[in-house]
N, C-alpha and C positions, 0 to 999 in steps of 0.2 A: 632512601627506593622505594617504590612502590611497589606494595606485593595485592594479592590476591585475598580475598578474608574468604574461608573456607566455606560452605557449607551453600555458600548463594549460587540462586537460581536463576537465573535473567529469562524479562518478556518484553516484549521490546512495547512502548506505549504511541498511545496513537496520534501523537507526532515522528514518531521514531518508526512504524511503519509509513506514514507519508513518505517520510524523508526515502525511507527502499525502494516502495514504487511509483511515487509523483515522477522518476528518472531513469533512465536505465541504465547513466551512467557510473566508467569502473571507478574506485578508488575505496579503500581500506577501510572504513569509514558506515561504507553499503554492503560490504561485504560482510561484514559483523553483522547487522543487521540481516540479514538473510541467511547465515548460518547460526543464528538465533532460530530467526520463524523453519524455517526445512522441518524443527523436530518437532514430530507433535505430542513430546515433554518438555518442557523449559528447561534447557539443559544446565548442566552443572559449570558454573566459571571456574575451571582450571586456565592450566600455564598450557596446557597439552591441543586447550578448544580454540585460544587467544592463536597462540601456533599454525590455528590449519583452518583458522575464517582471517590468517593475518598474510596469509603462505611470499616471502621474501621482503615481510624487513624486520627490520632488527628489534630486541625485546624492546625496547625501550622507547622503538614510535608505535610498535604496535596498542604500550602502553596505554598513551600519550592520546593515542585518538579512541579508543576504549576509555577513556578517562576524560577527557572531549565529549565520546557519545552523554555518559554518562550527567554529567557538568549541563549539557544540554536538552536536561528530559528525555532522552529517546527508548533510555533500557531504566530501568527497575529492575529490582534484585529483590527475595524469598527467600526465602527459608526453607520452604520449604517448595516442589515442580510441580510444575501444576500443567492441565492438558488444554488443545485445542480443542476450536471448539467436536461434542459427540457429534455424529451423526450423521446418517450423507449431504450431499453442499447442497440437490435437493432439495433437503425440510429442514437444515442450518441456513440460508441465503435470506430468501428471501425476507426473514424476520431481523435477518440484519441489514440489511438493504431498510429498510423500515424502520429503521434507529439514523440513515444519518442523512432522511431530510426532513423538513419540518412543516409535511404534509403528508406523512408515508409514507413518500411514492419516488421507487425509485427503480430504472433498468440497473441490468451490467450484462455485457453480450461477449463474442470476442472478438477478436480484428473483423473476422468476416461480414459481421452485421446477426451469426446467428444470437439467439436468447440465449441464456444459463440461471437466467431469476429476473422474476418482476416484483413489488413489493407499489402495493398503488392501481397498481394501472388494472381493466379488462385485458386479457389474453392480445388482445390480436392490437390493440393500442398498444401497445409492454415493444411486441416483434417487431412494432416499425419504430418506435422512439428504439429499440435498441439500431436499427439498420440505421437510420438519421445518424446515430452517434459514432458506428464505426464508421460510415464517410466522411466525418466530421473530423474525425485522431488522423481521419489517413490522408486527409490534405494537407493537413496541420506537417505530419511524419513527408511527406515529400517537398513540401514547403520549407522545410527547418532550416534550411542555410540562408535562406532570404531572409525568413522570423530568427536569424540570430543575432540581422544588424540593428533589430529594436536595443537589444542587453536587455538591464531590468527593466526597463518597459514591458516583458516578455512575460506572460505570466503562466501558467502551465492549465488554465482549465479553458473554454472557452463555450462561449451562452451563445443563450437567443431573450436578447433583450429588448427594451420597450424602452419609448421618444427619454424619457427620466432616464436612462443606462442602468435601470434596477433587472436585474436578467431572473424572470419565473419555470427561466429549464437550465440543467448545465449541461456543462457534458467533460468529462474527469479522461486519462487515462491510466492505465493501472501495470503499471509493467511484472509480468510476475514468472518467470523463469527469463526462457524465450520467447514470450510471450505480449502481447498488446493486449490489456481490455478496455472497449470503456466505458462507462460511467459515467448513464446517465439522471441527475440529478433533475424533481421536483421542489420550488422555493429554495430557501438554505441551506447550502449543507448545511451538515453538521461533522463533521470530520475530525472536531476536537472526544469527539463520544468509545467512550469503551468499546463500541460493533464493528465499530471500522478497523480498530486495533483488530479484534477478536478475526469480521472477516479479511482480512488481507493472510490473517495467519492462516486462515482455510483451504486458503487460495495455494499458497505457497505448499502447506502440507501436500497439497493435492497435484499439484503442476508447478511447481518451482527447480525441481530437479531436473524436468523434460525439456 
């Protein structure tokens, strides 16, 4: 029988953060990831916490999903608690955004195109990209049923590509609570960096329960 290791504090890895926000589909795996992300301090893994993150699941079902998340490198366990990024989003987000692009340029906007944070761009360029990114992802949402016919060929992001198919600018949905944000990245995205997990954690602490 699976048992919880006492004294384990959970954080979400960059891949786990991507799994949590790239889609808005419900599921027990996403429920566990979001339960961890919503806490400003990494939560202590306990049976009570696991039940709260997987309502309606049996003990064995909840443990099976938790174990799968660990095996897929979505969660990390620490002997001591860790804190979400400290400071206001206005001061925290630009540095985290810059680490997500190999050019140091990225923009985060809400679903209406309002710019939340800019890294590496002049403010007027960042605001223009925020509007473009929000519009592109809004079109994708409106055409979700038609696009679903692409099956496994439907990817998560949208790109501005050249004739060789190389993207210089890409647009990514980031689902935080009931809100869909638009992340615009110049050059090659670096979502496998710790900065991505920190960005998602900071956003979820702020907006995840809204």
